[in-house]
C-alpha positions as a printed NumPy array, in Angstrom:
array([[ 43.964, 126.554, 133.219],
       [ 43.809, 127.316, 136.826],
       [ 45.399, 125.265, 139.626],
       [ 43.383, 124.523, 142.855],
       [ 44.693, 122.857, 146.17 ],
       [ 43.097, 122.232, 149.451],
       [ 44.432, 124.475, 151.818],
       [ 46.436, 123.264, 154.945],
       [ 45.654, 124.755, 158.48 ],
       [ 48.49 , 126.946, 159.948],
       [ 51.038, 125.11 , 162.025],
       [ 51.569, 128.145, 164.452],
       [ 49.097, 128.799, 167.505],
       [ 48.547, 125.093, 167.872],
       [ 47.485, 124.464, 164.283],
       [ 48.192, 120.899, 162.868],
       [ 49.15 , 121.91 , 159.234],
       [ 46.382, 119.208, 158.033],
       [ 43.946, 119.676, 155.41 ],
       [ 41.077, 122.617, 155.975],
       [ 37.573, 121.385, 155.879],
       [ 34.148, 123.034, 156.656],
       [ 34.478, 126.14 , 154.945],
       [ 33.303, 125.479, 151.331],
       [ 35.629, 127.226, 148.726],
       [ 37.41 , 129.046, 151.472],
       [ 39.35 , 125.954, 152.328],
       [ 41.119, 125.997, 148.755],
       [ 44.095, 128.199, 147.448],
       [ 44.518, 128.614, 143.484],
       [ 47.169, 129.36 , 141.037],
       [ 50.405, 130.913, 142.438],
       [ 49.242, 130.157, 146.139],
       [ 48.408, 126.517, 145.04 ],
       [ 51.835, 125.958, 143.574],
       [ 53.726, 127.242, 146.666],
       [ 51.567, 125.117, 148.891],
       [ 52.253, 121.926, 146.562],
       [ 56.218, 122.573, 146.704],
       [ 55.836, 122.923, 150.427],
       [ 53.861, 119.736, 150.521],
       [ 56.318, 117.882, 148.329],
       [ 59.263, 118.868, 150.451],
       [ 57.61 , 117.872, 153.648],
       [ 56.495, 114.273, 152.292],
       [ 58.926, 111.773, 153.732],
       [ 59.807, 108.805, 151.293],
       [ 57.6  , 106.111, 151.7  ],
       [ 55.18 , 107.915, 153.904],
       [ 52.408, 107.962, 151.466],
       [ 50.491, 104.931, 151.248],
       [ 49.435, 105.261, 147.596],
       [ 52.877, 105.791, 146.364],
       [ 55.49 , 104.6  , 148.543],
       [ 58.074, 105.554, 145.976],
       [ 57.311, 109.113, 146.363],
       [ 58.853, 111.662, 148.902],
       [ 61.953, 113.173, 150.24 ],
       [ 64.761, 110.679, 151.251],
       [ 65.258, 112.178, 154.502],
       [ 66.273, 109.123, 156.161],
       [ 67.738, 107.236, 153.001],
       [ 70.033, 110.005, 151.714],
       [ 70.108, 113.417, 153.787],
       [ 70.449, 112.46 , 157.419],
       [ 73.701, 111.255, 158.982],
       [ 76.   , 112.755, 156.481],
       [ 78.92 , 114.831, 157.089],
       [ 77.908, 118.261, 155.886],
       [ 80.767, 118.126, 153.496],
       [ 80.488, 120.343, 150.27 ],
       [ 79.623, 117.271, 148.319],
       [ 76.798, 116.361, 150.778],
       [ 75.285, 119.904, 150.684],
       [ 75.622, 119.667, 146.929],
       [ 73.672, 116.318, 146.887],
       [ 70.946, 117.698, 149.198],
       [ 70.455, 120.831, 147.003],
       [ 70.001, 118.704, 144.196],
       [ 67.349, 116.591, 145.804],
       [ 65.391, 119.431, 147.085],
       [ 65.646, 121.217, 143.587],
       [ 64.383, 118.114, 141.937],
       [ 61.399, 117.956, 144.167],
       [ 60.536, 121.51 , 143.538],
       [ 61.403, 121.566, 139.748],
       [ 59.145, 118.566, 139.652],
       [ 56.014, 120.426, 141.129],
       [ 53.211, 120.822, 138.942],
       [ 53.115, 124.409, 137.816],
       [ 57.047, 125.229, 138.249],
       [ 58.663, 126.106, 135.197],
       [ 62.176, 127.018, 136.804],
       [ 64.066, 127.554, 139.764],
       [ 66.228, 130.744, 139.926],
       [ 68.349, 132.289, 142.619],
       [ 68.932, 128.985, 144.793],
       [ 70.992, 129.411, 147.792],
       [ 71.452, 127.153, 150.925],
       [ 73.318, 126.946, 154.117],
       [ 74.437, 124.062, 156.418],
       [ 75.103, 125.287, 160.175],
       [ 77.076, 122.439, 161.472],
       [ 76.706, 123.287, 165.099],
       [ 73.058, 122.519, 164.987],
       [ 73.034, 120.235, 162.073],
       [ 70.579, 122.464, 160.227],
       [ 70.071, 122.775, 156.423],
       [ 68.148, 125.814, 155.08 ],
       [ 67.375, 127.162, 151.441],
       [ 65.853, 130.224, 149.928],
       [ 64.941, 130.042, 146.238],
       [ 62.73 , 131.808, 143.809],
       [ 60.45 , 129.731, 141.573],
       [ 59.018, 130.831, 138.371],
       [ 55.565, 129.378, 137.739],
       [ 52.659, 129.306, 135.35 ],
       [ 50.963, 131.847, 137.578],
       [ 54.055, 134.176, 138.546],
       [ 56.753, 133.987, 140.753],
       [ 57.332, 133.284, 144.591],
       [ 60.149, 132.854, 146.937],
       [ 60.447, 129.453, 148.73 ],
       [ 62.28 , 129.249, 152.188],
       [ 62.997, 126.444, 154.62 ]])
């Protein structure tokens, strides 16, 4: 069975990162690209932001921001991100997950490889 997802507009060059309309089926991505977009959409959705399910989303303000950057905090953030990714429709497993915390600018980044029903993809943020 194929997965289809409405494409988001680019966020570079003044784009909004919002849903694309006006080009028929060209406004959709399928299979592996749909899973990748779904992962990014789930990561960027803040907890309580979606009116239809206020219990959904990343707990950025509730559990991630404001902590010390200690190894325990980074491990907790890793678990939150990995859970959001692994619970995405089409994802079968996460491999090669690595993250970094730059305390000088308080920036968390991660990279991982995900296996999906449609192939393998690399996710970075």
